[in-house]
SELO-645899 format. One record per residue (C-alpha): residue in three letters; chain; x, y negated, z negated. Coordinates in steps of 0.05 Angstrom, whole numbers, padded with zeros to 5 digits. Each point is the difference from the previous one (the first is absolute). Layout:
BEGIN
{r Ala; c A; x X; y Y; z Z}
...
# end
This chain:
BEGIN
{r Met; c A; x 00351; y -00153; z 00439}
{r Ser; c A; x -00017; y -00057; z 00049}
{r Gly; c A; x -00039; y -00062; z -00041}
{r Arg; c A; x 00052; y 00009; z -00059}
{r Thr; c A; x 00045; y -00048; z -00038}
{r Pro; c A; x 00073; y 00018; z -00017}
{r Ala; c A; x -00024; y -00012; z -00076}
{r Phe; c A; x -00066; y 00053; z 00009}
{r Ala; c A; x 00050; y 00045; z 00036}
{r Trp; c A; x 00053; y -00003; z -00064}
{r Ile; c A; x -00050; y 00008; z -00043}
{r Gln; c A; x -00027; y 00069; z 00026}
{r Val; c A; x 00071; y 00026; z 00001}
{r Ser; c A; x 00017; y -00021; z -00064}
{r Phe; c A; x -00068; y 00029; z -00026}
{r Ala; c A; x 00020; y 00067; z 00042}
{r Ala; c A; x 00069; y -00010; z -00033}
{r Leu; c A; x -00022; y 00005; z -00065}
{r Leu; c A; x -00047; y 00054; z 00008}
{r Leu; c A; x 00053; y 00041; z 00033}
{r Ala; c A; x 00054; y -00010; z -00060}
{r Cys; c A; x -00052; y 00023; z -00047}
{r Ala; c A; x -00022; y 00057; z 00046}
{r Ser; c A; x 00074; y 00019; z 00006}
{r Ser; c A; x 00019; y -00001; z -00076}
{r Gln; c A; x -00064; y 00046; z -00010}
{r Gly; c A; x 00030; y 00060; z 00041}
{r Phe; c A; x -00056; y -00029; z 00062}
{r Ala; c A; x 00030; y 00020; z 00074}
{r Ala; c A; x 00040; y -00066; z 00010}
{r Glu; c A; x -00011; y 00008; z 00078}
{r Leu; c A; x -00077; y -00005; z -00012}
{r Pro; c A; x -00025; y -00070; z 00016}
{r Val; c A; x -00036; y -00037; z -00056}
{r Ala; c A; x -00012; y -00066; z 00039}
{r Glu; c A; x -00072; y -00010; z 00053}
{r Glu; c A; x 00030; y 00023; z 00058}
{r Met; c A; x -00067; y 00004; z 00040}
{r Gly; c A; x -00004; y -00050; z 00053}
{r Ala; c A; x -00037; y -00063; z -00004}
{r Ala; c A; x -00064; y -00015; z -00034}
{r Gly; c A; x -00061; y 00015; z 00028}
{r Glu; c A; x 00029; y 00055; z 00047}
{r Ala; c A; x -00046; y 00049; z 00025}
{r Pro; c A; x -00015; y 00045; z -00049}
{r Gly; c A; x 00014; y 00061; z 00066}
{r Ala; c A; x 00070; y -00031; z 00001}
{r Phe; c A; x 00010; y 00033; z -00068}
{r Glu; c A; x 00013; y 00077; z -00010}
{r Asn; c A; x -00010; y 00024; z -00075}
{r Pro; c A; x 00071; y 00044; z -00018}
{r Leu; c A; x -00047; y 00030; z -00049}
{r Phe; c A; x -00060; y 00029; z 00047}
{r Val; c A; x -00020; y 00065; z 00016}
{r Asp; c A; x -00052; y 00028; z 00043}
{r Ser; c A; x -00068; y 00018; z -00031}
{r Arg; c A; x -00012; y 00059; z 00049}
{r Gly; c A; x 00056; y 00044; z -00023}
{r Val; c A; x -00002; y -00006; z -00073}
{r Gln; c A; x -00082; y 00011; z -00012}
{r Thr; c A; x 00017; y 00057; z -00055}
{r Gln; c A; x 00045; y -00048; z -00038}
{r Arg; c A; x -00044; y -00054; z 00004}
{r Ala; c A; x -00054; y 00034; z -00028}
{r Lys; c A; x 00054; y 00039; z -00061}
{r Phe; c A; x 00023; y -00071; z -00009}
{r Ile; c A; x -00074; y -00023; z -00020}
{r Gln; c A; x -00014; y 00056; z -00037}
{r Glu; c A; x 00062; y -00013; z -00045}
{r Leu; c A; x -00017; y -00077; z 00002}
{r Arg; c A; x -00060; y 00010; z -00035}
{r Pro; c A; x 00019; y 00015; z -00060}
{r Thr; c A; x 00069; y -00042; z -00011}
{r Gly; c A; x 00002; y -00048; z -00055}
{r Arg; c A; x 00025; y -00074; z 00006}
{r Asp; c A; x 00066; y 00034; z 00019}
{r Lys; c A; x -00003; y 00004; z 00078}
{r Arg; c A; x 00074; y 00001; z 00018}
{r Thr; c A; x 00028; y 00062; z -00005}
{r Leu; c A; x -00063; y 00031; z 00041}
{r Phe; c A; x 00009; y -00056; z 00047}
{r Glu; c A; x 00083; y 00019; z 00006}
{r Lys; c A; x -00014; y 00066; z 00013}
{r Tyr; c A; x -00056; y -00014; z 00055}
{r Leu; c A; x 00027; y -00054; z 00048}
{r Pro; c A; x 00037; y 00043; z 00041}
{r Val; c A; x -00047; y 00049; z 00008}
{r Ile; c A; x -00055; y -00049; z 00018}
{r Gly; c A; x 00028; y -00068; z 00004}
{r Ser; c A; x -00014; y -00070; z -00025}
{r Asn; c A; x -00074; y -00005; z 00037}
{r Gly; c A; x -00015; y 00070; z -00026}
{r Ile; c A; x 00014; y -00015; z -00069}
{r Val; c A; x -00051; y -00069; z 00011}
{r Asp; c A; x -00048; y 00048; z 00030}
{r Gly; c A; x -00004; y 00043; z -00062}
{r Ile; c A; x 00001; y -00051; z -00048}
{r Lys; c A; x -00058; y -00042; z 00042}
{r Ala; c A; x -00044; y 00074; z -00008}
{r Val; c A; x 00011; y 00005; z -00067}
{r Trp; c A; x -00014; y -00067; z -00016}
{r Pro; c A; x -00022; y -00043; z 00049}
{r Lys; c A; x 00003; y -00077; z -00030}
{r Cys; c A; x 00071; y 00026; z -00021}
{r His; c A; x 00045; y -00045; z -00029}
{r Ser; c A; x 00043; y 00015; z -00054}
{r Glu; c A; x -00005; y 00063; z 00030}
{r Ala; c A; x 00056; y -00020; z 00056}
{r His; c A; x 00050; y -00031; z -00054}
{r Asp; c A; x 00044; y 00061; z -00005}
{r Leu; c A; x -00004; y 00012; z 00076}
{r Gly; c A; x 00024; y -00080; z 00013}
{r Lys; c A; x 00055; y 00022; z -00043}
{r Val; c A; x 00009; y 00071; z 00033}
{r Ile; c A; x 00006; y -00034; z 00071}
{r Phe; c A; x 00056; y -00058; z -00033}
{r Ala; c A; x 00036; y 00058; z -00028}
{r Arg; c A; x 00012; y 00036; z 00075}
{r Val; c A; x 00005; y -00058; z 00045}
{r Arg; c A; x 00036; y -00048; z -00047}
{r Asp; c A; x -00026; y -00063; z 00049}
{r Ile; c A; x -00058; y -00049; z -00034}
{r Gly; c A; x -00020; y -00022; z 00076}
{r Lys; c A; x 00003; y 00076; z 00022}
{r Ser; c A; x -00037; y 00010; z -00064}
{r Leu; c A; x -00055; y -00045; z 00017}
{r Arg; c A; x -00018; y 00018; z 00064}
{r Ile; c A; x -00002; y 00073; z -00032}
{r Cys; c A; x -00046; y -00015; z -00042}
{r Ala; c A; x -00051; y -00049; z 00039}
{r Asp; c A; x -00023; y -00031; z -00051}
{r Glu; c A; x -00034; y 00076; z -00016}
{r Cys; c A; x -00049; y 00002; z -00064}
{r Asn; c A; x -00010; y -00073; z -00004}
{r Ser; c A; x 00074; y -00020; z -00003}
{r Gly; c A; x 00005; y 00058; z -00061}
{r Cys; c A; x 00052; y 00030; z 00056}
{r Met; c A; x 00041; y -00067; z 00009}
{r His; c A; x -00002; y -00004; z -00080}
{r Gly; c A; x 00037; y 00066; z -00013}
{r Val; c A; x 00051; y -00020; z 00047}
{r Leu; c A; x 00022; y -00077; z -00041}
{r Met; c A; x 00001; y 00046; z -00059}
{r Glu; c A; x 00052; y 00050; z 00027}
{r Ala; c A; x 00037; y -00061; z 00034}
{r Phe; c A; x 00000; y -00042; z -00056}
{r Thr; c A; x 00026; y 00054; z -00056}
{r Ser; c A; x 00059; y 00007; z 00054}
{r Ile; c A; x 00018; y -00065; z -00012}
{r Gly; c A; x -00030; y -00031; z -00068}
{r Lys; c A; x 00020; y 00049; z -00055}
{r Ala; c A; x 00065; y -00009; z -00018}
{r Ala; c A; x -00017; y 00040; z -00065}
{r Pro; c A; x -00049; y 00044; z -00026}
{r His; c A; x -00060; y -00050; z -00017}
{r His; c A; x 00031; y -00060; z 00023}
{r Met; c A; x -00015; y -00041; z 00068}
{r Asp; c A; x 00060; y -00046; z 00028}
{r Leu; c A; x -00043; y -00056; z 00022}
{r Ala; c A; x 00060; y -00037; z 00027}
{r Val; c A; x 00004; y 00056; z 00060}
{r Leu; c A; x -00076; y 00007; z -00004}
{r Arg; c A; x -00024; y -00067; z 00013}
{r Pro; c A; x 00041; y -00010; z 00059}
{r Ala; c A; x -00018; y 00068; z 00033}
{r Ile; c A; x -00088; y -00017; z -00018}
{r Lys; c A; x 00014; y -00069; z 00037}
{r Asp; c A; x 00027; y 00031; z 00057}
{r Leu; c A; x -00048; y 00059; z 00002}
{r Cys; c A; x -00064; y -00052; z -00008}
{r Arg; c A; x 00027; y -00051; z 00047}
{r Leu; c A; x 00052; y 00020; z 00059}
{r Asn; c A; x -00010; y 00070; z 00001}
{r Pro; c A; x -00030; y 00001; z 00080}
{r Val; c A; x -00046; y 00073; z -00022}
{r Met; c A; x -00022; y -00030; z -00067}
{r Thr; c A; x -00022; y -00065; z 00021}
{r Ala; c A; x -00036; y 00029; z 00072}
{r Ser; c A; x -00041; y 00050; z -00043}
{r Tyr; c A; x -00008; y -00031; z -00072}
{r Ser; c A; x -00019; y -00075; z -00024}
{r Pro; c A; x 00053; y -00031; z -00039}
{r Gly; c A; x -00049; y 00011; z -00058}
{r Asp; c A; x -00006; y 00065; z 00013}
{r Cys; c A; x 00065; y 00021; z 00003}
{r Ala; c A; x 00008; y -00035; z -00069}
{r His; c A; x -00059; y 00047; z -00027}
{r Gly; c A; x 00039; y 00066; z 00026}
{r Val; c A; x 00065; y -00023; z -00027}
{r Gly; c A; x -00036; y -00011; z -00073}
{r His; c A; x -00022; y 00078; z 00009}
{r Ala; c A; x 00085; y 00011; z 00002}
{r Leu; c A; x 00012; y -00050; z -00049}
{r Met; c A; x -00044; y 00037; z -00054}
{r Tyr; c A; x 00020; y 00060; z 00024}
{r Leu; c A; x 00076; y -00019; z -00013}
{r Ala; c A; x -00017; y -00034; z -00056}
{r Ser; c A; x -00019; y 00070; z -00033}
{r Tyr; c A; x -00070; y -00033; z -00011}
{r Asp; c A; x 00027; y -00047; z -00050}
{r Val; c A; x -00053; y -00058; z 00018}
{r Pro; c A; x 00047; y -00060; z -00021}
{r Ala; c A; x 00064; y 00031; z 00042}
{r Ala; c A; x -00044; y 00014; z 00061}
{r Ile; c A; x -00035; y -00078; z -00008}
{r Thr; c A; x 00069; y -00033; z -00019}
{r Ala; c A; x 00019; y 00030; z 00068}
{r Cys; c A; x -00071; y -00029; z 00038}
{r Ala; c A; x 00026; y -00067; z -00033}
{r Gly; c A; x 00066; y -00003; z 00044}
{r Asn; c A; x -00045; y -00028; z 00074}
{r Glu; c A; x 00002; y -00067; z 00010}
{r Asn; c A; x -00072; y -00012; z 00002}
{r Thr; c A; x -00060; y 00014; z -00045}
{r Ala; c A; x -00041; y 00041; z 00058}
{r Met; c A; x 00058; y 00049; z 00012}
{r Glu; c A; x 00007; y 00009; z -00079}
{r Tyr; c A; x -00072; y 00005; z -00007}
{r Tyr; c A; x -00010; y 00050; z 00044}
{r Cys; c A; x 00064; y 00038; z -00013}
{r Ala; c A; x -00024; y 00002; z -00072}
{r Thr; c A; x -00066; y 00027; z 00037}
{r Gly; c A; x 00034; y 00066; z 00020}
{r Ala; c A; x 00039; y 00003; z -00060}
{r Tyr; c A; x -00059; y -00006; z -00037}
{r Met; c A; x -00043; y 00069; z 00049}
{r Glu; c A; x 00060; y 00036; z -00007}
{r Tyr; c A; x -00003; y -00002; z -00078}
{r Val; c A; x -00069; y 00008; z -00010}
{r Thr; c A; x 00004; y 00061; z 00054}
{r Glu; c A; x 00045; y 00036; z -00039}
{r Arg; c A; x -00018; y -00018; z -00072}
{r Asp; c A; x -00069; y -00022; z -00008}
{r Pro; c A; x -00019; y 00080; z -00021}
{r Gln; c A; x 00040; y -00010; z -00067}
{r Asp; c A; x -00007; y -00074; z -00002}
{r Ala; c A; x -00074; y 00011; z -00005}
{r Thr; c A; x -00001; y 00035; z -00070}
{r Thr; c A; x 00050; y -00044; z -00034}
{r Lys; c A; x 00000; y -00064; z 00024}
{r Ser; c A; x -00057; y -00057; z 00010}
{r Phe; c A; x -00044; y 00008; z 00055}
{r Leu; c A; x 00039; y -00054; z 00051}
{r Tyr; c A; x 00069; y 00032; z -00022}
{r Pro; c A; x 00054; y -00033; z 00021}
{r Cys; c A; x -00034; y -00057; z 00033}
{r Asp; c A; x -00007; y -00029; z -00067}
{r Thr; c A; x 00069; y -00005; z -00012}
{r Ala; c A; x 00036; y -00040; z 00058}
{r Ile; c A; x -00007; y -00067; z 00039}
{r Tyr; c A; x -00034; y 00030; z 00060}
{r Pro; c A; x -00069; y 00027; z -00024}
{r Ala; c A; x -00046; y -00006; z 00065}
{r Ala; c A; x 00056; y 00055; z 00035}
{r Cys; c A; x 00001; y 00049; z -00046}
{r Ala; c A; x -00074; y -00009; z -00009}
{r Arg; c A; x -00018; y 00011; z 00072}
{r Tyr; c A; x 00023; y 00071; z -00014}
{r Lys; c A; x -00004; y 00012; z -00067}
{r Met; c A; x -00083; y 00000; z -00001}
{r Val; c A; x -00001; y 00038; z 00062}
{r His; c A; x 00019; y 00054; z -00053}
{r Val; c A; x -00046; y -00032; z -00055}
{r Val; c A; x -00059; y 00003; z 00038}
{r Arg; c A; x 00003; y 00071; z 00019}
{r Arg; c A; x 00000; y 00023; z -00064}
{r His; c A; x -00053; y -00054; z -00011}
{r Tyr; c A; x -00050; y 00032; z 00044}
{r Glu; c A; x 00024; y 00071; z -00014}
{r Ala; c A; x -00023; y -00007; z -00068}
{r Gly; c A; x -00068; y -00024; z 00027}
{r Lys; c A; x 00005; y -00070; z -00022}
{r Ala; c A; x -00024; y -00061; z 00029}
{r Thr; c A; x 00030; y -00056; z 00047}
{r Asp; c A; x -00019; y -00056; z -00053}
{r Ala; c A; x 00029; y 00031; z -00056}
{r Leu; c A; x 00071; y -00004; z 00048}
{r Lys; c A; x -00023; y -00072; z 00011}
{r Gln; c A; x -00006; y -00007; z -00082}
{r Gln; c A; x 00072; y 00024; z -00006}
{r Cys; c A; x 00031; y -00047; z 00059}
{r Ala; c A; x -00044; y -00061; z -00046}
{r Ala; c A; x 00026; y 00022; z -00059}
{r Leu; c A; x 00071; y -00017; z 00023}
{r Arg; c A; x 00030; y -00070; z 00005}
{r Gly; c A; x 00041; y -00050; z 00045}
{r Pro; c A; x 00040; y 00037; z 00055}
{r Leu; c A; x -00016; y 00061; z -00022}
{r Arg; c A; x -00074; y -00008; z 00008}
{r Arg; c A; x 00009; y -00024; z 00069}
{r Gly; c A; x 00043; y 00055; z 00013}
{r Cys; c A; x -00040; y 00056; z -00032}
{r Phe; c A; x -00064; y -00032; z 00046}
{r His; c A; x 00048; y 00002; z 00069}
{r Gly; c A; x 00018; y 00063; z -00025}
{r Leu; c A; x -00069; y 00021; z -00002}
{r Gly; c A; x -00023; y -00026; z 00074}
{r Asn; c A; x 00066; y 00040; z 00024}
{r Ala; c A; x -00026; y 00067; z -00037}
{r His; c A; x -00073; y 00000; z 00034}
{r Met; c A; x 00031; y -00015; z 00062}
{r Pro; c A; x -00015; y 00072; z 00030}
{r Leu; c A; x -00072; y 00001; z -00035}
{r Ile; c A; x -00020; y -00066; z 00028}
{r Ala; c A; x 00019; y 00015; z 00071}
{r Ala; c A; x -00027; y 00072; z -00004}
{r Lys; c A; x -00063; y -00038; z -00028}
{r Lys; c A; x -00008; y 00037; z -00055}
{r Ile; c A; x 00002; y -00070; z -00049}
{r Gly; c A; x -00011; y -00068; z 00027}
{r Ile; c A; x 00052; y -00055; z -00015}
{r Arg; c A; x -00058; y -00048; z -00024}
{r Gln; c A; x -00004; y 00058; z -00057}
{r Val; c A; x 00073; y 00006; z -00009}
{r Cys; c A; x 00019; y -00073; z 00004}
{r Leu; c A; x -00053; y -00049; z -00021}
{r Asn; c A; x -00030; y -00031; z -00060}
{r Leu; c A; x 00063; y -00011; z -00031}
{r Gly; c A; x 00041; y -00068; z -00001}
{r Glu; c A; x 00017; y -00041; z 00070}
{r Ile; c A; x 00068; y 00027; z -00020}
{r Glu; c A; x -00008; y 00060; z -00009}
{r Glu; c A; x -00060; y 00017; z 00056}
{r Phe; c A; x 00066; y -00031; z 00049}
{r Val; c A; x 00060; y 00049; z -00020}
{r Cys; c A; x -00055; y 00066; z -00001}
{r Ile; c A; x -00022; y -00019; z 00070}
{r Asp; c A; x 00069; y -00019; z 00022}
{r Gly; c A; x 00032; y 00068; z -00026}
{r Ala; c A; x -00059; y 00034; z 00032}
{r Met; c A; x 00002; y -00031; z 00058}
{r Glu; c A; x 00082; y -00007; z 00022}
{r Arg; c A; x 00002; y 00074; z 00004}
{r Met; c A; x -00068; y 00020; z 00032}
{r Ala; c A; x 00020; y -00046; z 00052}
{r Lys; c A; x 00068; y 00034; z 00017}
{r Phe; c A; x -00029; y 00065; z 00005}
{r His; c A; x -00065; y -00007; z 00027}
{r Glu; c A; x -00022; y -00067; z 00022}
{r Pro; c A; x -00060; y -00001; z 00031}
{r Arg; c A; x -00039; y 00020; z -00058}
{r Ala; c A; x 00053; y -00050; z -00045}
{r Arg; c A; x -00040; y -00051; z 00048}
{r Glu; c A; x -00076; y 00040; z -00019}
{r Val; c A; x 00007; y -00010; z -00080}
{r Cys; c A; x 00021; y -00068; z 00015}
{r Gln; c A; x -00073; y -00010; z 00027}
{r Glu; c A; x -00023; y 00019; z -00063}
{r Leu; c A; x 00027; y -00063; z -00041}
{r Thr; c A; x -00026; y -00073; z 00013}
{r Gly; c A; x 00041; y -00069; z -00027}
{r Glu; c A; x 00069; y -00003; z -00017}
{r Asn; c A; x 00001; y 00080; z -00016}
{r Lys; c A; x -00009; y 00008; z 00071}
{r Ala; c A; x 00049; y -00045; z 00024}
{r Ala; c A; x 00053; y 00037; z -00050}
{r Cys; c A; x -00018; y 00065; z 00036}
{r Leu; c A; x 00018; y -00023; z 00060}
{r Ala; c A; x 00062; y -00033; z -00009}
{r Ala; c A; x 00025; y 00070; z -00040}
{r Val; c A; x -00025; y 00041; z 00068}
{r Ala; c A; x 00035; y -00058; z 00044}
{r Asn; c A; x 00062; y 00012; z -00046}
{r Lys; c A; x 00001; y 00060; z -00013}
{r Met; c A; x 00061; y 00038; z -00048}
{r Tyr; c A; x 00063; y -00030; z -00014}
{r Asn; c A; x -00011; y -00075; z 00023}
{r Met; c A; x 00060; y -00037; z -00007}
{r Asn; c A; x -00044; y -00062; z -00010}
{r Lys; c A; x -00050; y 00021; z -00047}
{r Asp; c A; x -00006; y -00042; z -00068}
{r Leu; c A; x 00023; y 00045; z -00048}
{r Ser; c A; x -00010; y -00049; z -00063}
{r Leu; c A; x -00062; y 00042; z -00022}
{r Tyr; c A; x 00039; y 00068; z -00006}
{r Leu; c A; x 00067; y -00025; z -00031}
{r Ala; c A; x 00008; y -00009; z -00082}
{r Arg; c A; x 00049; y -00048; z 00013}
# end
């Protein structure tokens, strides 16, 4: 492709060969390409023909049946997606997921896995996903792809193989870099690493630590913890501390921003007040305390965006640092999905809090220049 150095081309070929060799060793069809072959980054969307597309006009009955079967399906949707993919296409499955779960994310993980398993090509899989379900489909693609290259034995990750592959993906794969920032890619990698580690937190976080800078390590940890709490929070809630596993590792804020979503939901379902949540966080110390308040802001983002609660009620009357991390937690994500509303919310604040709010809106999520010193336990 034009404009690429010989070193870049060599790395792309190496990554392709690595994936293809591993795929062949697992019985995958060797003739199926694994390296990205989708043309230059920034290519017009219309130039790509989705090989898993099925025209909806001829399969409305099958689409309706899929939705009917999807509603009672539990966490493992892969078998159902595999059954319907050739019938209604990836587009039909996406439409069905959105019909049942409009704010889908984790529900699309199994779709990404099935897509990669079918096309055996990371670039093509990412373009089929097209950032559906807030990157949930992309996360599933990486889960499946990394499973094929990084698992030498059950519950063991070959980091010597994975780490260069991850760097290639987030920095050099043209489809990935055209669609996602490095931090967003690292977040997706974190999901895949936790899945690959069979939800062993230390193993996944150790794998994240292989990145060459703090920001990439941190954003990888956010994805790993998001994957963990999405799958394991229900059982942990009855047997562990209220912020587990955030109180056990070096990235408490990366963990708490997602764990607190579940904590806050249970809290309000029990009819308890917002101030009681703030008191829970205030009872903690150091980085875990800051992480808890950061997660408190993130967990309230949908309520603040919908004007069901005010940011002042959630994030003020705390310490200076606690107010900053809480506002940052709420606003960086709101800015990604509801930027005009985020700017309105900032007008409710004054002074340094307003400045912090506007900075979070400008930086959004996964900013590589973000000062992470308040969020780390080391």
